[in-house]
C-alpha positions in Angstrom: 87.9 126.7 54.8 89.9 128.4 57.5 89.3 127.5 61.1 87.8 130.9 62.0 85.3 130.5 59.2 84.2 127.1 60.6 83.9 128.5 64.1 81.9 131.5 63.0 79.5 129.4 60.9 79.0 127.1 63.9 78.3 130.1 66.1 75.7 131.4 63.7 74.0 128.0 63.4 73.9 127.6 67.2 72.4 131.1 67.6 69.8 130.4 64.9 68.8 127.1 66.5 68.5 128.7 69.9 66.4 131.5 68.6 64.0 129.3 66.6 63.8 126.7 69.4 63.1 129.1 72.3 61.0 131.7 70.4 58.8 129.2 68.6 56.3 129.1 71.4 56.1 132.8 72.2 54.2 135.5 70.3 57.2 136.5 68.3 56.1 138.0 65.0 56.8 136.0 61.9 58.6 139.1 60.4 61.1 139.1 63.3 61.8 135.4 62.8 62.3 135.8 59.0 64.5 138.9 59.6 66.6 137.0 62.0 67.0 134.0 59.7 68.0 136.3 56.8 70.5 138.1 59.1 72.1 134.8 60.0 72.2 133.6 56.4 73.9 136.9 55.4 76.3 136.4 58.3 77.3 132.9 56.9 77.7 134.4 53.4 79.9 137.2 54.7 82.1 134.6 56.5 82.4 132.4 53.4 82.7 135.1 50.8 84.0 138.3 52.4 84.8 139.7 48.9 81.1 139.8 48.2 80.6 142.1 51.2 83.4 144.4 49.9 81.8 144.5 46.5 78.4 145.3 48.0 80.0 148.0 50.1 81.4 149.6 46.9 78.0 149.4 45.2 76.2 151.2 48.1 79.0 153.8 48.5 80.8 152.5 51.6 84.5 152.3 51.5 85.1 148.8 52.9 83.2 145.7 53.6 84.1 145.8 57.2 82.5 149.3 57.5 79.3 148.0 55.8 79.2 145.1 58.3 79.7 147.6 61.2 76.8 149.8 60.0 74.6 146.7 59.6 75.5 145.6 63.1 74.7 149.0 64.5 71.2 148.9 62.9 70.7 145.3 64.1 71.7 146.3 67.7 69.4 149.3 67.6 66.5 147.0 66.5 67.3 144.5 69.2 67.5 147.2 71.8 64.2 148.8 70.9 62.5 145.4 70.6 63.7 144.4 74.1 62.6 147.8 75.5 59.1 147.4 74.0 58.7 143.9 75.3 59.7 145.0 78.8 57.1 147.8 78.6 54.5 145.3 77.5 55.3 143.0 80.4 55.2 146.0 82.9 51.7 146.8 81.6 50.6 143.2 82.0 51.9 142.9 85.5 50.2 146.2 86.5 46.9 144.9 85.0 47.3 141.6 86.8 48.0 143.3 90.1 45.0 145.5 89.7 42.8 142.6 89.0 44.0 140.7 92.0 43.6 143.7 94.2 40.0 144.3 93.0 39.1 140.6 93.3 40.5 140.5 96.9 38.9 143.7 98.0 36.4 143.6 100.8 33.2 145.7 100.9 33.3 148.5 103.4 31.6 147.7 106.7 28.3 149.5 107.2 28.4 152.1 109.8 25.4 152.1 112.1 24.2 155.3 113.7 24.9 154.1 117.3 28.7 153.6 116.7 29.0 156.7 114.5 27.7 159.0 117.2 
């Protein structure tokens, strides 16, 4: 194996471990975890056997394996961006609901106005 292959495989393993370790306690969907693991496995295969990527690129009608990898990364980046955006929107909604609940809980009843002070 070439040094760059070893470094890339180590990077993929570290990313995989970080993802599984830090997202195991959150409400990450199982499908997202499975998709990420598959993506990382495919990354390792692409590093070890780049000729397989070139073969797959020819099968699906893309000129080169590097182009196929670029297209796959574009789709993965789009997915990650949308996923992050949706999570932030969900957090915004949660914070707004929390702020409303705190405001309602801390609200005071209006003081009664007696007729002497109103006149």
